[in-house]
C-alpha positions as CSV (number, residue, x, y, z in Angstrom):
1,M,-69.0,-57.5,-109.5
2,A,-67.8,-54.3,-108.1
3,E,-68.1,-53.5,-104.4
4,S,-70.2,-50.4,-105.0
5,M,-72.6,-52.4,-107.1
6,Q,-73.2,-55.0,-104.3
7,T,-73.5,-52.6,-101.4
8,G,-75.4,-49.9,-103.4
9,S,-77.9,-52.4,-104.8
10,F,-78.7,-53.7,-101.4
11,R,-79.2,-50.3,-99.8
12,W,-81.3,-49.3,-102.8
13,M,-83.6,-52.3,-102.6
14,K,-84.2,-52.4,-98.9
15,S,-86.2,-49.2,-98.6
16,I,-89.6,-49.9,-96.9
17,N,-91.8,-49.5,-99.9
18,K,-89.5,-51.4,-102.3
19,S,-89.2,-54.3,-99.8
20,T,-92.9,-54.3,-99.2
21,I,-93.6,-54.7,-102.9
22,L,-90.8,-57.2,-103.3
23,N,-92.2,-59.3,-100.4
24,V,-95.7,-59.3,-101.9
25,I,-94.4,-60.4,-105.2
26,R,-92.3,-63.1,-103.5
27,L,-95.3,-64.4,-101.6
28,H,-98.1,-64.0,-104.0
29,G,-96.5,-63.8,-107.5
30,P,-97.3,-63.9,-110.3
31,I,-99.3,-60.9,-109.3
32,S,-100.5,-57.7,-111.1
33,R,-99.7,-54.1,-110.2
34,A,-103.3,-53.5,-109.3
35,E,-103.3,-56.4,-106.9
36,I,-100.1,-55.2,-105.3
37,A,-101.7,-51.8,-104.7
38,K,-104.7,-53.4,-103.0
39,M,-102.6,-55.6,-100.8
40,T,-100.1,-52.9,-99.7
41,T,-102.4,-49.9,-99.6
42,L,-99.8,-48.0,-101.6
43,T,-101.2,-45.8,-104.4
44,P,-101.3,-47.2,-107.9
45,P,-98.8,-44.5,-109.2
46,T,-96.4,-45.4,-106.4
47,V,-96.6,-49.1,-107.2
48,T,-96.1,-48.4,-110.9
49,N,-93.1,-46.2,-110.3
50,I,-91.4,-48.7,-107.9
51,V,-92.2,-51.7,-110.1
52,G,-90.6,-49.8,-113.0
53,E,-87.4,-49.4,-111.0
54,L,-87.4,-53.0,-109.9
55,L,-87.9,-54.2,-113.5
56,E,-85.1,-52.0,-114.7
57,S,-82.8,-53.5,-112.0
58,G,-83.7,-57.0,-113.1
59,V,-84.9,-58.1,-109.7
60,V,-88.5,-58.4,-110.9
61,L,-89.7,-59.9,-114.2
62,E,-92.9,-59.6,-116.1
63,S,-94.5,-62.9,-116.8
64,E,-97.7,-64.1,-118.4
65,L,-100.9,-62.1,-118.7
66,G,-103.5,-62.4,-116.0
67,E,-107.3,-62.8,-116.3
68,S,-109.1,-59.8,-117.7
69,T,-111.9,-58.2,-115.6
70,G,-113.3,-56.4,-118.6
71,G,-110.4,-54.4,-119.9
72,R,-106.9,-55.2,-121.0
73,K,-105.3,-58.3,-119.5
74,P,-102.9,-57.3,-116.7
75,I,-99.2,-58.1,-116.9
76,L,-98.1,-60.3,-114.0
77,L,-94.9,-59.8,-112.0
78,T,-92.6,-62.4,-110.4
79,I,-89.3,-62.3,-108.6
80,N,-86.2,-63.0,-110.7
81,P,-84.5,-65.5,-108.5
82,S,-81.1,-65.2,-110.3
83,A,-80.9,-61.4,-110.1
84,F,-78.7,-61.8,-107.0
85,Q,-77.2,-64.6,-104.9
86,V,-76.6,-64.8,-101.1
87,I,-74.2,-66.9,-99.1
88,G,-75.2,-68.7,-95.9
89,V,-72.7,-70.3,-93.6
90,Y,-73.4,-72.7,-90.8
91,V,-70.8,-73.3,-88.1
92,S,-71.1,-76.3,-85.8
93,A,-68.5,-77.7,-83.4
94,H,-66.9,-79.8,-86.1
95,R,-67.5,-78.3,-89.5
96,V,-68.3,-75.2,-91.6
97,L,-70.9,-75.7,-94.2
98,G,-71.7,-72.9,-96.7
99,V,-74.3,-72.6,-99.4
100,V,-75.1,-70.2,-102.2
101,C,-78.9,-69.5,-102.5
102,D,-80.8,-67.5,-105.1
103,L,-83.6,-65.1,-104.1
104,N,-86.1,-68.0,-103.8
105,G,-83.8,-69.7,-101.2
106,K,-82.9,-72.5,-103.7
107,T,-79.4,-73.9,-103.2
108,V,-77.1,-73.1,-106.1
109,D,-73.8,-74.3,-104.7
110,E,-72.2,-75.5,-101.5
111,A,-68.8,-76.0,-99.8
112,E,-67.8,-77.6,-96.6
113,M,-64.6,-77.9,-94.5
114,S,-63.9,-79.6,-91.2
115,L,-62.7,-77.7,-88.2
116,S,-59.6,-78.8,-86.3
117,P,-60.2,-79.7,-82.6
118,Q,-59.8,-76.7,-80.4
119,P,-58.7,-74.3,-83.2
120,T,-57.1,-71.0,-82.6
121,A,-59.2,-67.9,-83.4
122,E,-57.0,-67.2,-86.4
123,S,-57.3,-70.7,-87.8
124,F,-61.0,-70.8,-87.2
125,L,-61.6,-67.5,-89.0
126,E,-59.3,-68.7,-91.9
127,T,-61.5,-71.8,-92.3
128,V,-64.7,-69.7,-92.5
129,Q,-63.0,-67.3,-94.9
130,E,-61.9,-70.2,-97.1
131,V,-65.3,-71.7,-97.3
132,I,-66.8,-68.4,-98.4
133,Q,-64.0,-67.8,-100.9
134,Q,-64.8,-71.1,-102.6
135,L,-68.4,-70.1,-102.9
136,E,-67.6,-66.6,-104.0
137,G,-65.5,-68.0,-106.8
138,G,-68.5,-69.8,-108.3
139,I,-70.6,-66.6,-107.9
140,K,-68.0,-64.6,-109.9
141,Q,-68.0,-67.3,-112.6
142,R,-71.7,-67.1,-112.9
143,E,-71.4,-63.3,-113.0
144,T,-74.2,-62.8,-110.5
145,P,-74.0,-60.1,-107.9
146,L,-73.4,-61.2,-104.3
147,L,-76.0,-59.5,-102.1
148,G,-74.7,-60.4,-98.6
149,I,-73.4,-63.2,-96.3
150,G,-75.2,-64.7,-93.3
151,V,-73.4,-66.7,-90.6
152,G,-75.0,-69.0,-88.2
153,M,-72.5,-69.6,-85.3
154,H,-72.9,-72.1,-82.5
155,G,-72.9,-70.8,-78.9
156,L,-73.6,-67.3,-77.7
157,V,-73.8,-64.6,-80.4
158,D,-74.3,-60.9,-80.2
159,S,-76.3,-60.5,-83.4
160,D,-76.4,-56.7,-83.1
161,R,-72.6,-56.3,-83.3
162,G,-71.9,-59.5,-85.2
163,I,-69.7,-61.0,-82.5
164,S,-69.4,-64.6,-81.4
165,L,-69.3,-64.1,-77.7
166,F,-68.6,-67.7,-76.7
167,A,-68.4,-70.9,-78.8
168,P,-68.1,-73.5,-76.0
169,N,-67.3,-76.6,-78.1
170,L,-64.5,-74.7,-79.8
171,S,-63.3,-72.8,-76.6
172,L,-63.3,-69.5,-78.5
173,R,-64.5,-66.2,-77.3
174,N,-65.2,-62.7,-78.7
175,L,-64.7,-63.5,-82.4
176,P,-65.4,-60.3,-84.5
177,L,-67.0,-62.3,-87.3
178,R,-68.8,-59.3,-88.9
179,T,-65.8,-57.0,-88.9
180,F,-63.5,-59.7,-90.2
181,L,-65.7,-60.8,-93.0
182,E,-66.7,-57.3,-94.1
183,E,-63.0,-56.5,-94.4
184,H,-62.4,-59.5,-96.6
185,F,-65.6,-59.6,-98.8
186,R,-66.9,-56.0,-98.8
187,V,-70.6,-57.0,-98.6
188,P,-73.1,-56.7,-95.8
189,I,-72.7,-59.4,-93.1
190,W,-75.2,-60.9,-90.6
191,V,-74.2,-63.1,-87.7
192,E,-76.7,-65.1,-85.6
193,N,-76.8,-68.2,-83.4
194,N,-76.9,-71.3,-85.6
195,V,-80.2,-72.6,-84.1
196,R,-81.9,-69.3,-84.5
197,A,-80.8,-69.3,-88.1
198,M,-82.5,-72.7,-88.4
199,V,-85.7,-71.0,-87.1
200,L,-85.6,-68.6,-90.0
201,A,-85.2,-71.4,-92.5
202,E,-88.2,-73.3,-91.0
203,S,-90.2,-70.0,-91.0
204,W,-89.5,-69.3,-94.7
205,F,-89.1,-72.7,-96.3
206,G,-89.9,-75.5,-93.7
207,Q,-92.5,-76.7,-91.2
208,G,-92.8,-73.3,-89.6
209,K,-93.9,-71.6,-92.7
210,G,-97.1,-69.6,-92.1
211,L,-96.9,-70.1,-88.3
212,D,-96.8,-67.1,-85.8
213,D,-95.0,-69.1,-83.2
214,F,-93.0,-72.3,-82.9
215,I,-89.7,-73.7,-81.5
216,C,-86.8,-75.4,-83.2
217,V,-84.8,-77.8,-81.2
218,H,-81.4,-79.0,-82.5
219,V,-79.6,-81.9,-81.0
220,G,-75.9,-82.4,-82.1
221,S,-72.8,-81.7,-80.1
222,G,-75.0,-79.7,-77.9
223,V,-78.7,-79.2,-77.4
224,G,-80.2,-75.8,-78.4
225,A,-83.5,-74.2,-79.1
226,G,-84.6,-71.3,-81.3
227,I,-87.8,-69.5,-80.3
228,F,-90.1,-67.9,-82.8
229,S,-92.8,-65.8,-81.2
230,A,-95.2,-63.3,-82.8
231,R,-93.4,-63.9,-86.1
232,S,-90.0,-62.8,-84.7
233,L,-86.9,-64.4,-83.3
234,V,-86.5,-64.3,-79.5
235,R,-82.9,-63.5,-78.5
236,G,-83.1,-62.1,-75.0
237,P,-81.0,-59.1,-73.6
238,S,-78.0,-61.4,-73.1
239,Y,-78.6,-63.3,-76.4
240,T,-79.1,-66.5,-74.4
241,A,-82.8,-67.2,-75.1
242,G,-83.2,-70.8,-76.1
243,E,-80.3,-72.4,-74.2
244,L,-82.4,-75.5,-73.7
245,G,-79.3,-77.7,-73.2
246,H,-78.5,-76.0,-70.0
247,I,-81.8,-76.4,-68.1
248,I,-81.0,-78.6,-65.0
249,I,-82.9,-82.0,-65.1
250,D,-80.8,-83.7,-62.4
251,S,-78.7,-81.7,-60.0
252,S,-76.5,-84.7,-59.2
253,G,-76.1,-85.6,-62.9
254,P,-72.9,-85.6,-65.0
255,H,-70.8,-82.5,-65.5
256,C,-71.6,-80.3,-68.5
257,G,-69.3,-78.3,-70.7
258,C,-70.8,-75.1,-69.3
259,G,-69.3,-75.9,-65.9
260,N,-72.6,-77.0,-64.3
261,T,-73.9,-80.4,-63.4
262,G,-77.0,-82.2,-64.5
263,C,-77.8,-80.1,-67.7
264,L,-80.0,-81.7,-70.3
265,E,-77.0,-81.5,-72.7
266,A,-75.0,-83.7,-70.5
267,F,-77.7,-86.4,-70.9
268,A,-79.1,-86.0,-74.4
269,S,-76.6,-84.5,-76.8
270,G,-74.9,-86.8,-79.3
271,P,-71.6,-87.0,-77.4
272,A,-73.5,-87.7,-74.1
273,M,-75.4,-90.6,-75.7
274,E,-72.2,-92.0,-77.1
275,R,-70.4,-91.6,-73.8
276,R,-73.2,-93.4,-72.0
277,A,-73.0,-96.3,-74.5
278,R,-69.2,-96.7,-74.3
279,E,-69.2,-96.6,-70.5
280,R,-71.8,-99.4,-70.3
281,L,-70.0,-101.5,-72.9
282,R,-66.7,-101.2,-71.0
283,A,-68.6,-102.3,-67.9
284,G,-69.7,-105.5,-69.7
285,A,-73.2,-104.7,-71.0
286,Q,-74.4,-107.3,-73.4
287,S,-74.6,-106.1,-77.1
288,L,-73.9,-107.3,-80.6
289,L,-71.5,-104.4,-80.7
290,H,-69.0,-106.5,-78.7
291,E,-68.5,-108.7,-81.7
292,R,-68.0,-105.8,-84.1
293,F,-65.7,-103.6,-82.1
294,E,-63.9,-105.9,-79.6
295,G,-63.1,-103.1,-77.2
296,R,-62.6,-100.3,-79.7
297,W,-65.4,-98.4,-78.1
298,E,-64.3,-95.1,-79.5
299,K,-65.9,-96.3,-82.8
300,V,-69.3,-96.6,-81.2
301,T,-71.1,-93.5,-82.6
302,G,-74.7,-92.4,-82.9
303,P,-75.1,-93.8,-86.4
304,V,-73.6,-97.1,-85.2
305,L,-76.1,-97.3,-82.4
306,T,-78.9,-96.5,-84.8
307,E,-77.8,-99.2,-87.2
308,A,-77.5,-101.8,-84.4
309,A,-80.8,-100.9,-82.9
310,R,-82.5,-101.4,-86.3
311,E,-80.9,-104.8,-86.4
312,G,-82.6,-105.6,-83.1
313,D,-79.8,-105.0,-80.6
314,P,-81.7,-104.4,-77.3
315,F,-78.7,-102.5,-75.8
316,S,-78.6,-100.0,-78.6
317,K,-82.4,-99.6,-78.6
318,E,-82.3,-98.8,-74.9
319,I,-79.6,-96.2,-75.3
320,L,-81.6,-94.4,-78.0
321,A,-84.8,-94.7,-76.0
322,E,-83.1,-93.2,-73.0
323,T,-82.0,-90.3,-75.1
324,G,-85.6,-89.8,-76.3
325,R,-86.8,-89.8,-72.8
326,W,-84.3,-87.2,-71.6
327,L,-85.2,-85.0,-74.6
328,G,-88.8,-85.5,-73.7
329,I,-88.2,-84.1,-70.3
330,G,-86.6,-81.0,-71.8
331,L,-89.4,-80.6,-74.3
332,A,-92.0,-81.0,-71.6
333,N,-90.4,-78.0,-69.8
334,L,-90.6,-76.0,-73.0
335,V,-94.3,-77.0,-73.5
336,N,-95.2,-76.0,-70.0
337,L,-93.2,-72.7,-70.0
338,L,-93.9,-71.4,-73.5
339,N,-97.0,-73.3,-74.8
340,P,-95.8,-73.5,-78.4
341,R,-98.0,-74.7,-81.3
342,R,-95.2,-76.7,-82.9
343,I,-91.8,-78.0,-82.0
344,I,-89.5,-78.8,-85.0
345,L,-86.7,-81.2,-84.3
346,N,-83.4,-81.3,-86.2
347,G,-80.2,-83.2,-85.7
348,G,-78.6,-86.6,-86.5
349,V,-80.1,-88.3,-83.5
350,F,-83.5,-88.1,-85.1
351,D,-82.3,-90.2,-88.0
352,A,-83.2,-93.1,-85.6
353,G,-86.9,-92.2,-86.2
354,S,-89.4,-93.9,-83.8
355,L,-86.6,-95.4,-81.8
356,V,-86.0,-91.9,-80.3
357,L,-89.3,-90.1,-81.2
358,E,-91.7,-92.6,-79.6
359,P,-90.2,-92.4,-76.1
360,L,-89.7,-88.6,-76.6
361,E,-93.3,-88.0,-77.4
362,N,-94.6,-90.4,-74.7
363,T,-92.5,-88.5,-72.1
364,V,-93.9,-85.1,-73.2
365,R,-97.4,-86.5,-72.9
366,E,-96.7,-87.9,-69.5
367,R,-94.8,-85.0,-68.0
368,A,-96.2,-81.8,-69.6
369,L,-99.5,-80.3,-68.5
370,S,-102.4,-81.8,-70.5
371,A,-103.7,-78.6,-72.1
372,P,-100.4,-77.4,-73.7
373,A,-99.4,-81.0,-74.5
374,E,-102.6,-81.5,-76.5
375,D,-102.0,-78.2,-78.4
376,V,-98.4,-78.9,-79.5
377,T,-97.3,-80.9,-82.5
378,I,-93.8,-82.4,-82.6
379,V,-92.3,-82.9,-86.0
380,V,-88.9,-83.6,-87.5
381,S,-87.5,-81.0,-89.9
382,D,-87.6,-81.8,-93.6
383,L,-84.8,-79.3,-94.4
384,G,-82.1,-81.8,-93.3
385,K,-78.5,-80.9,-92.8
386,K,-78.7,-77.7,-94.8
387,A,-81.3,-76.1,-92.4
388,G,-78.7,-74.0,-90.6
389,A,-76.9,-72.8,-93.8
390,T,-80.2,-72.1,-95.5
391,G,-81.3,-70.2,-92.4
392,S,-78.1,-68.2,-92.5
393,A,-78.7,-67.2,-96.1
394,T,-82.3,-66.2,-95.0
395,L,-80.7,-63.7,-92.7
396,V,-79.8,-61.8,-95.8
397,L,-83.1,-62.4,-97.6
398,Q,-85.1,-61.4,-94.5
399,T,-83.4,-58.0,-94.4
400,L,-84.1,-57.5,-98.1
401,F,-87.8,-58.6,-98.2
402,Q,-88.7,-57.6,-94.6
403,P,-86.6,-54.7,-93.4
404,Q,-88.9,-54.1,-90.4
405,A,-87.3,-57.3,-89.0
406,E,-84.2,-55.3,-88.1
407,D,-86.2,-53.2,-85.6
C-alpha cells in the first residue's frame, strides 16, 4: 500500500465528474450508464469513458442485468465497498475511539484507548496515533488501500487548517492534528468538531438522512450541538457555531468550565448531573443509593442513577427529570432561534429513555413558541456510541463522493 497509490488514487477519484457519477451510483445503484447520464446531464460518451476508468480502478463493479426497454438488457453498476477503506477517529474528554469503514460506511474494525486525565499535548497525540496504528495494521493485513483519515475532536476546531484550537476538558490548545497525522500516515487528513462529525453520520446513515436541515445535540462531558442547514454543516467564522452548552440559562447558576456561570452545560452535562446527585446525597437526601454506597458518593454515576430510577428510586428519578427539564430549556432556545425540522439526541444520558425524554419534550412544548414546537420532531440517534467515529470516517467519504462540500 504505497503512499503514492493512496494519495494519487484519492486525487484521481475526486474530480467533479467522477465524484458526481460515483455519488449517483452510491445513492441509486444498481444503475445503468444510460440512467446515470439522465440523472447527471453528462453526455453518454462522457459517462461511458468515466465508468470505464472507475471499473478499471475497481471502485465500481458491474452487477446483474437490468430490465430491457426493447433492446439489449443494460448492465447495472454498483459501488465496490471494499475497493478502499477509511479511518474515522472520535475524540471525547476520556477516550479515543477509532473505526475502519468501507465505502458504504460499514464498520470493518475498531480500536479504543482511554485518555489520561489532563494529558500533555505529546501524550495525547501519541494516543491518537496509537489508535490509528492499530487500525492501519488491520488494513495492511487485508491489503486494502487506505483512502484517508477523519478526526472528530471535542472543543473548538479549525477545520480549514486541521487544528484543535481548544479542547476544554483536556486543557489543550492549538494541537496541529492534521500536520501531525499527515507526517505519520502519509494520507489525506480531515479534522472537525466531534459533534459536527456526528451530524455527517446522521445525514448519511442515520435519522438525518434525506433531510435538508436538522440539529444534533450530544450530551456527555459537555453539551454540544451540530447544525445542518441547506444540506451543509454550519461552522461559523470562529468555528463556534453550535456551542449549545454555553448558552446562559441562569446567570446566578454554577460555574462552568468555560469560565462563565449559569451555562446549560453546568446544569445538564453528565458530570453536572452526577455532581448534583452527590451533593444532595451528602446533604442527606433520601435514596436507596445510601444502602448501596454508604457515603462512597464518587461511585454515583449516570448509569447508576438510571438503574436506581428504573428500580423506582424517587431521588434518582428526580435527578434525571431535572436534567431533562434543563435540556428542554436549551432545546426550546434552539427551536425558537433556528426552527429546525428535527433534533437528533445522542449521549449516555438518553439511555434513561422516558425518564429524561418525557420531561425534556414537555419543557420544549411549554417554553418554545407554538409554531416551531409543532414543526420539530425530537428523536434519539440510532447510531449509538459509534456515531462520532462513523461521522469522522464520513469526512473522508464526503470529500470523495461530494467534492463540492469543500467549497
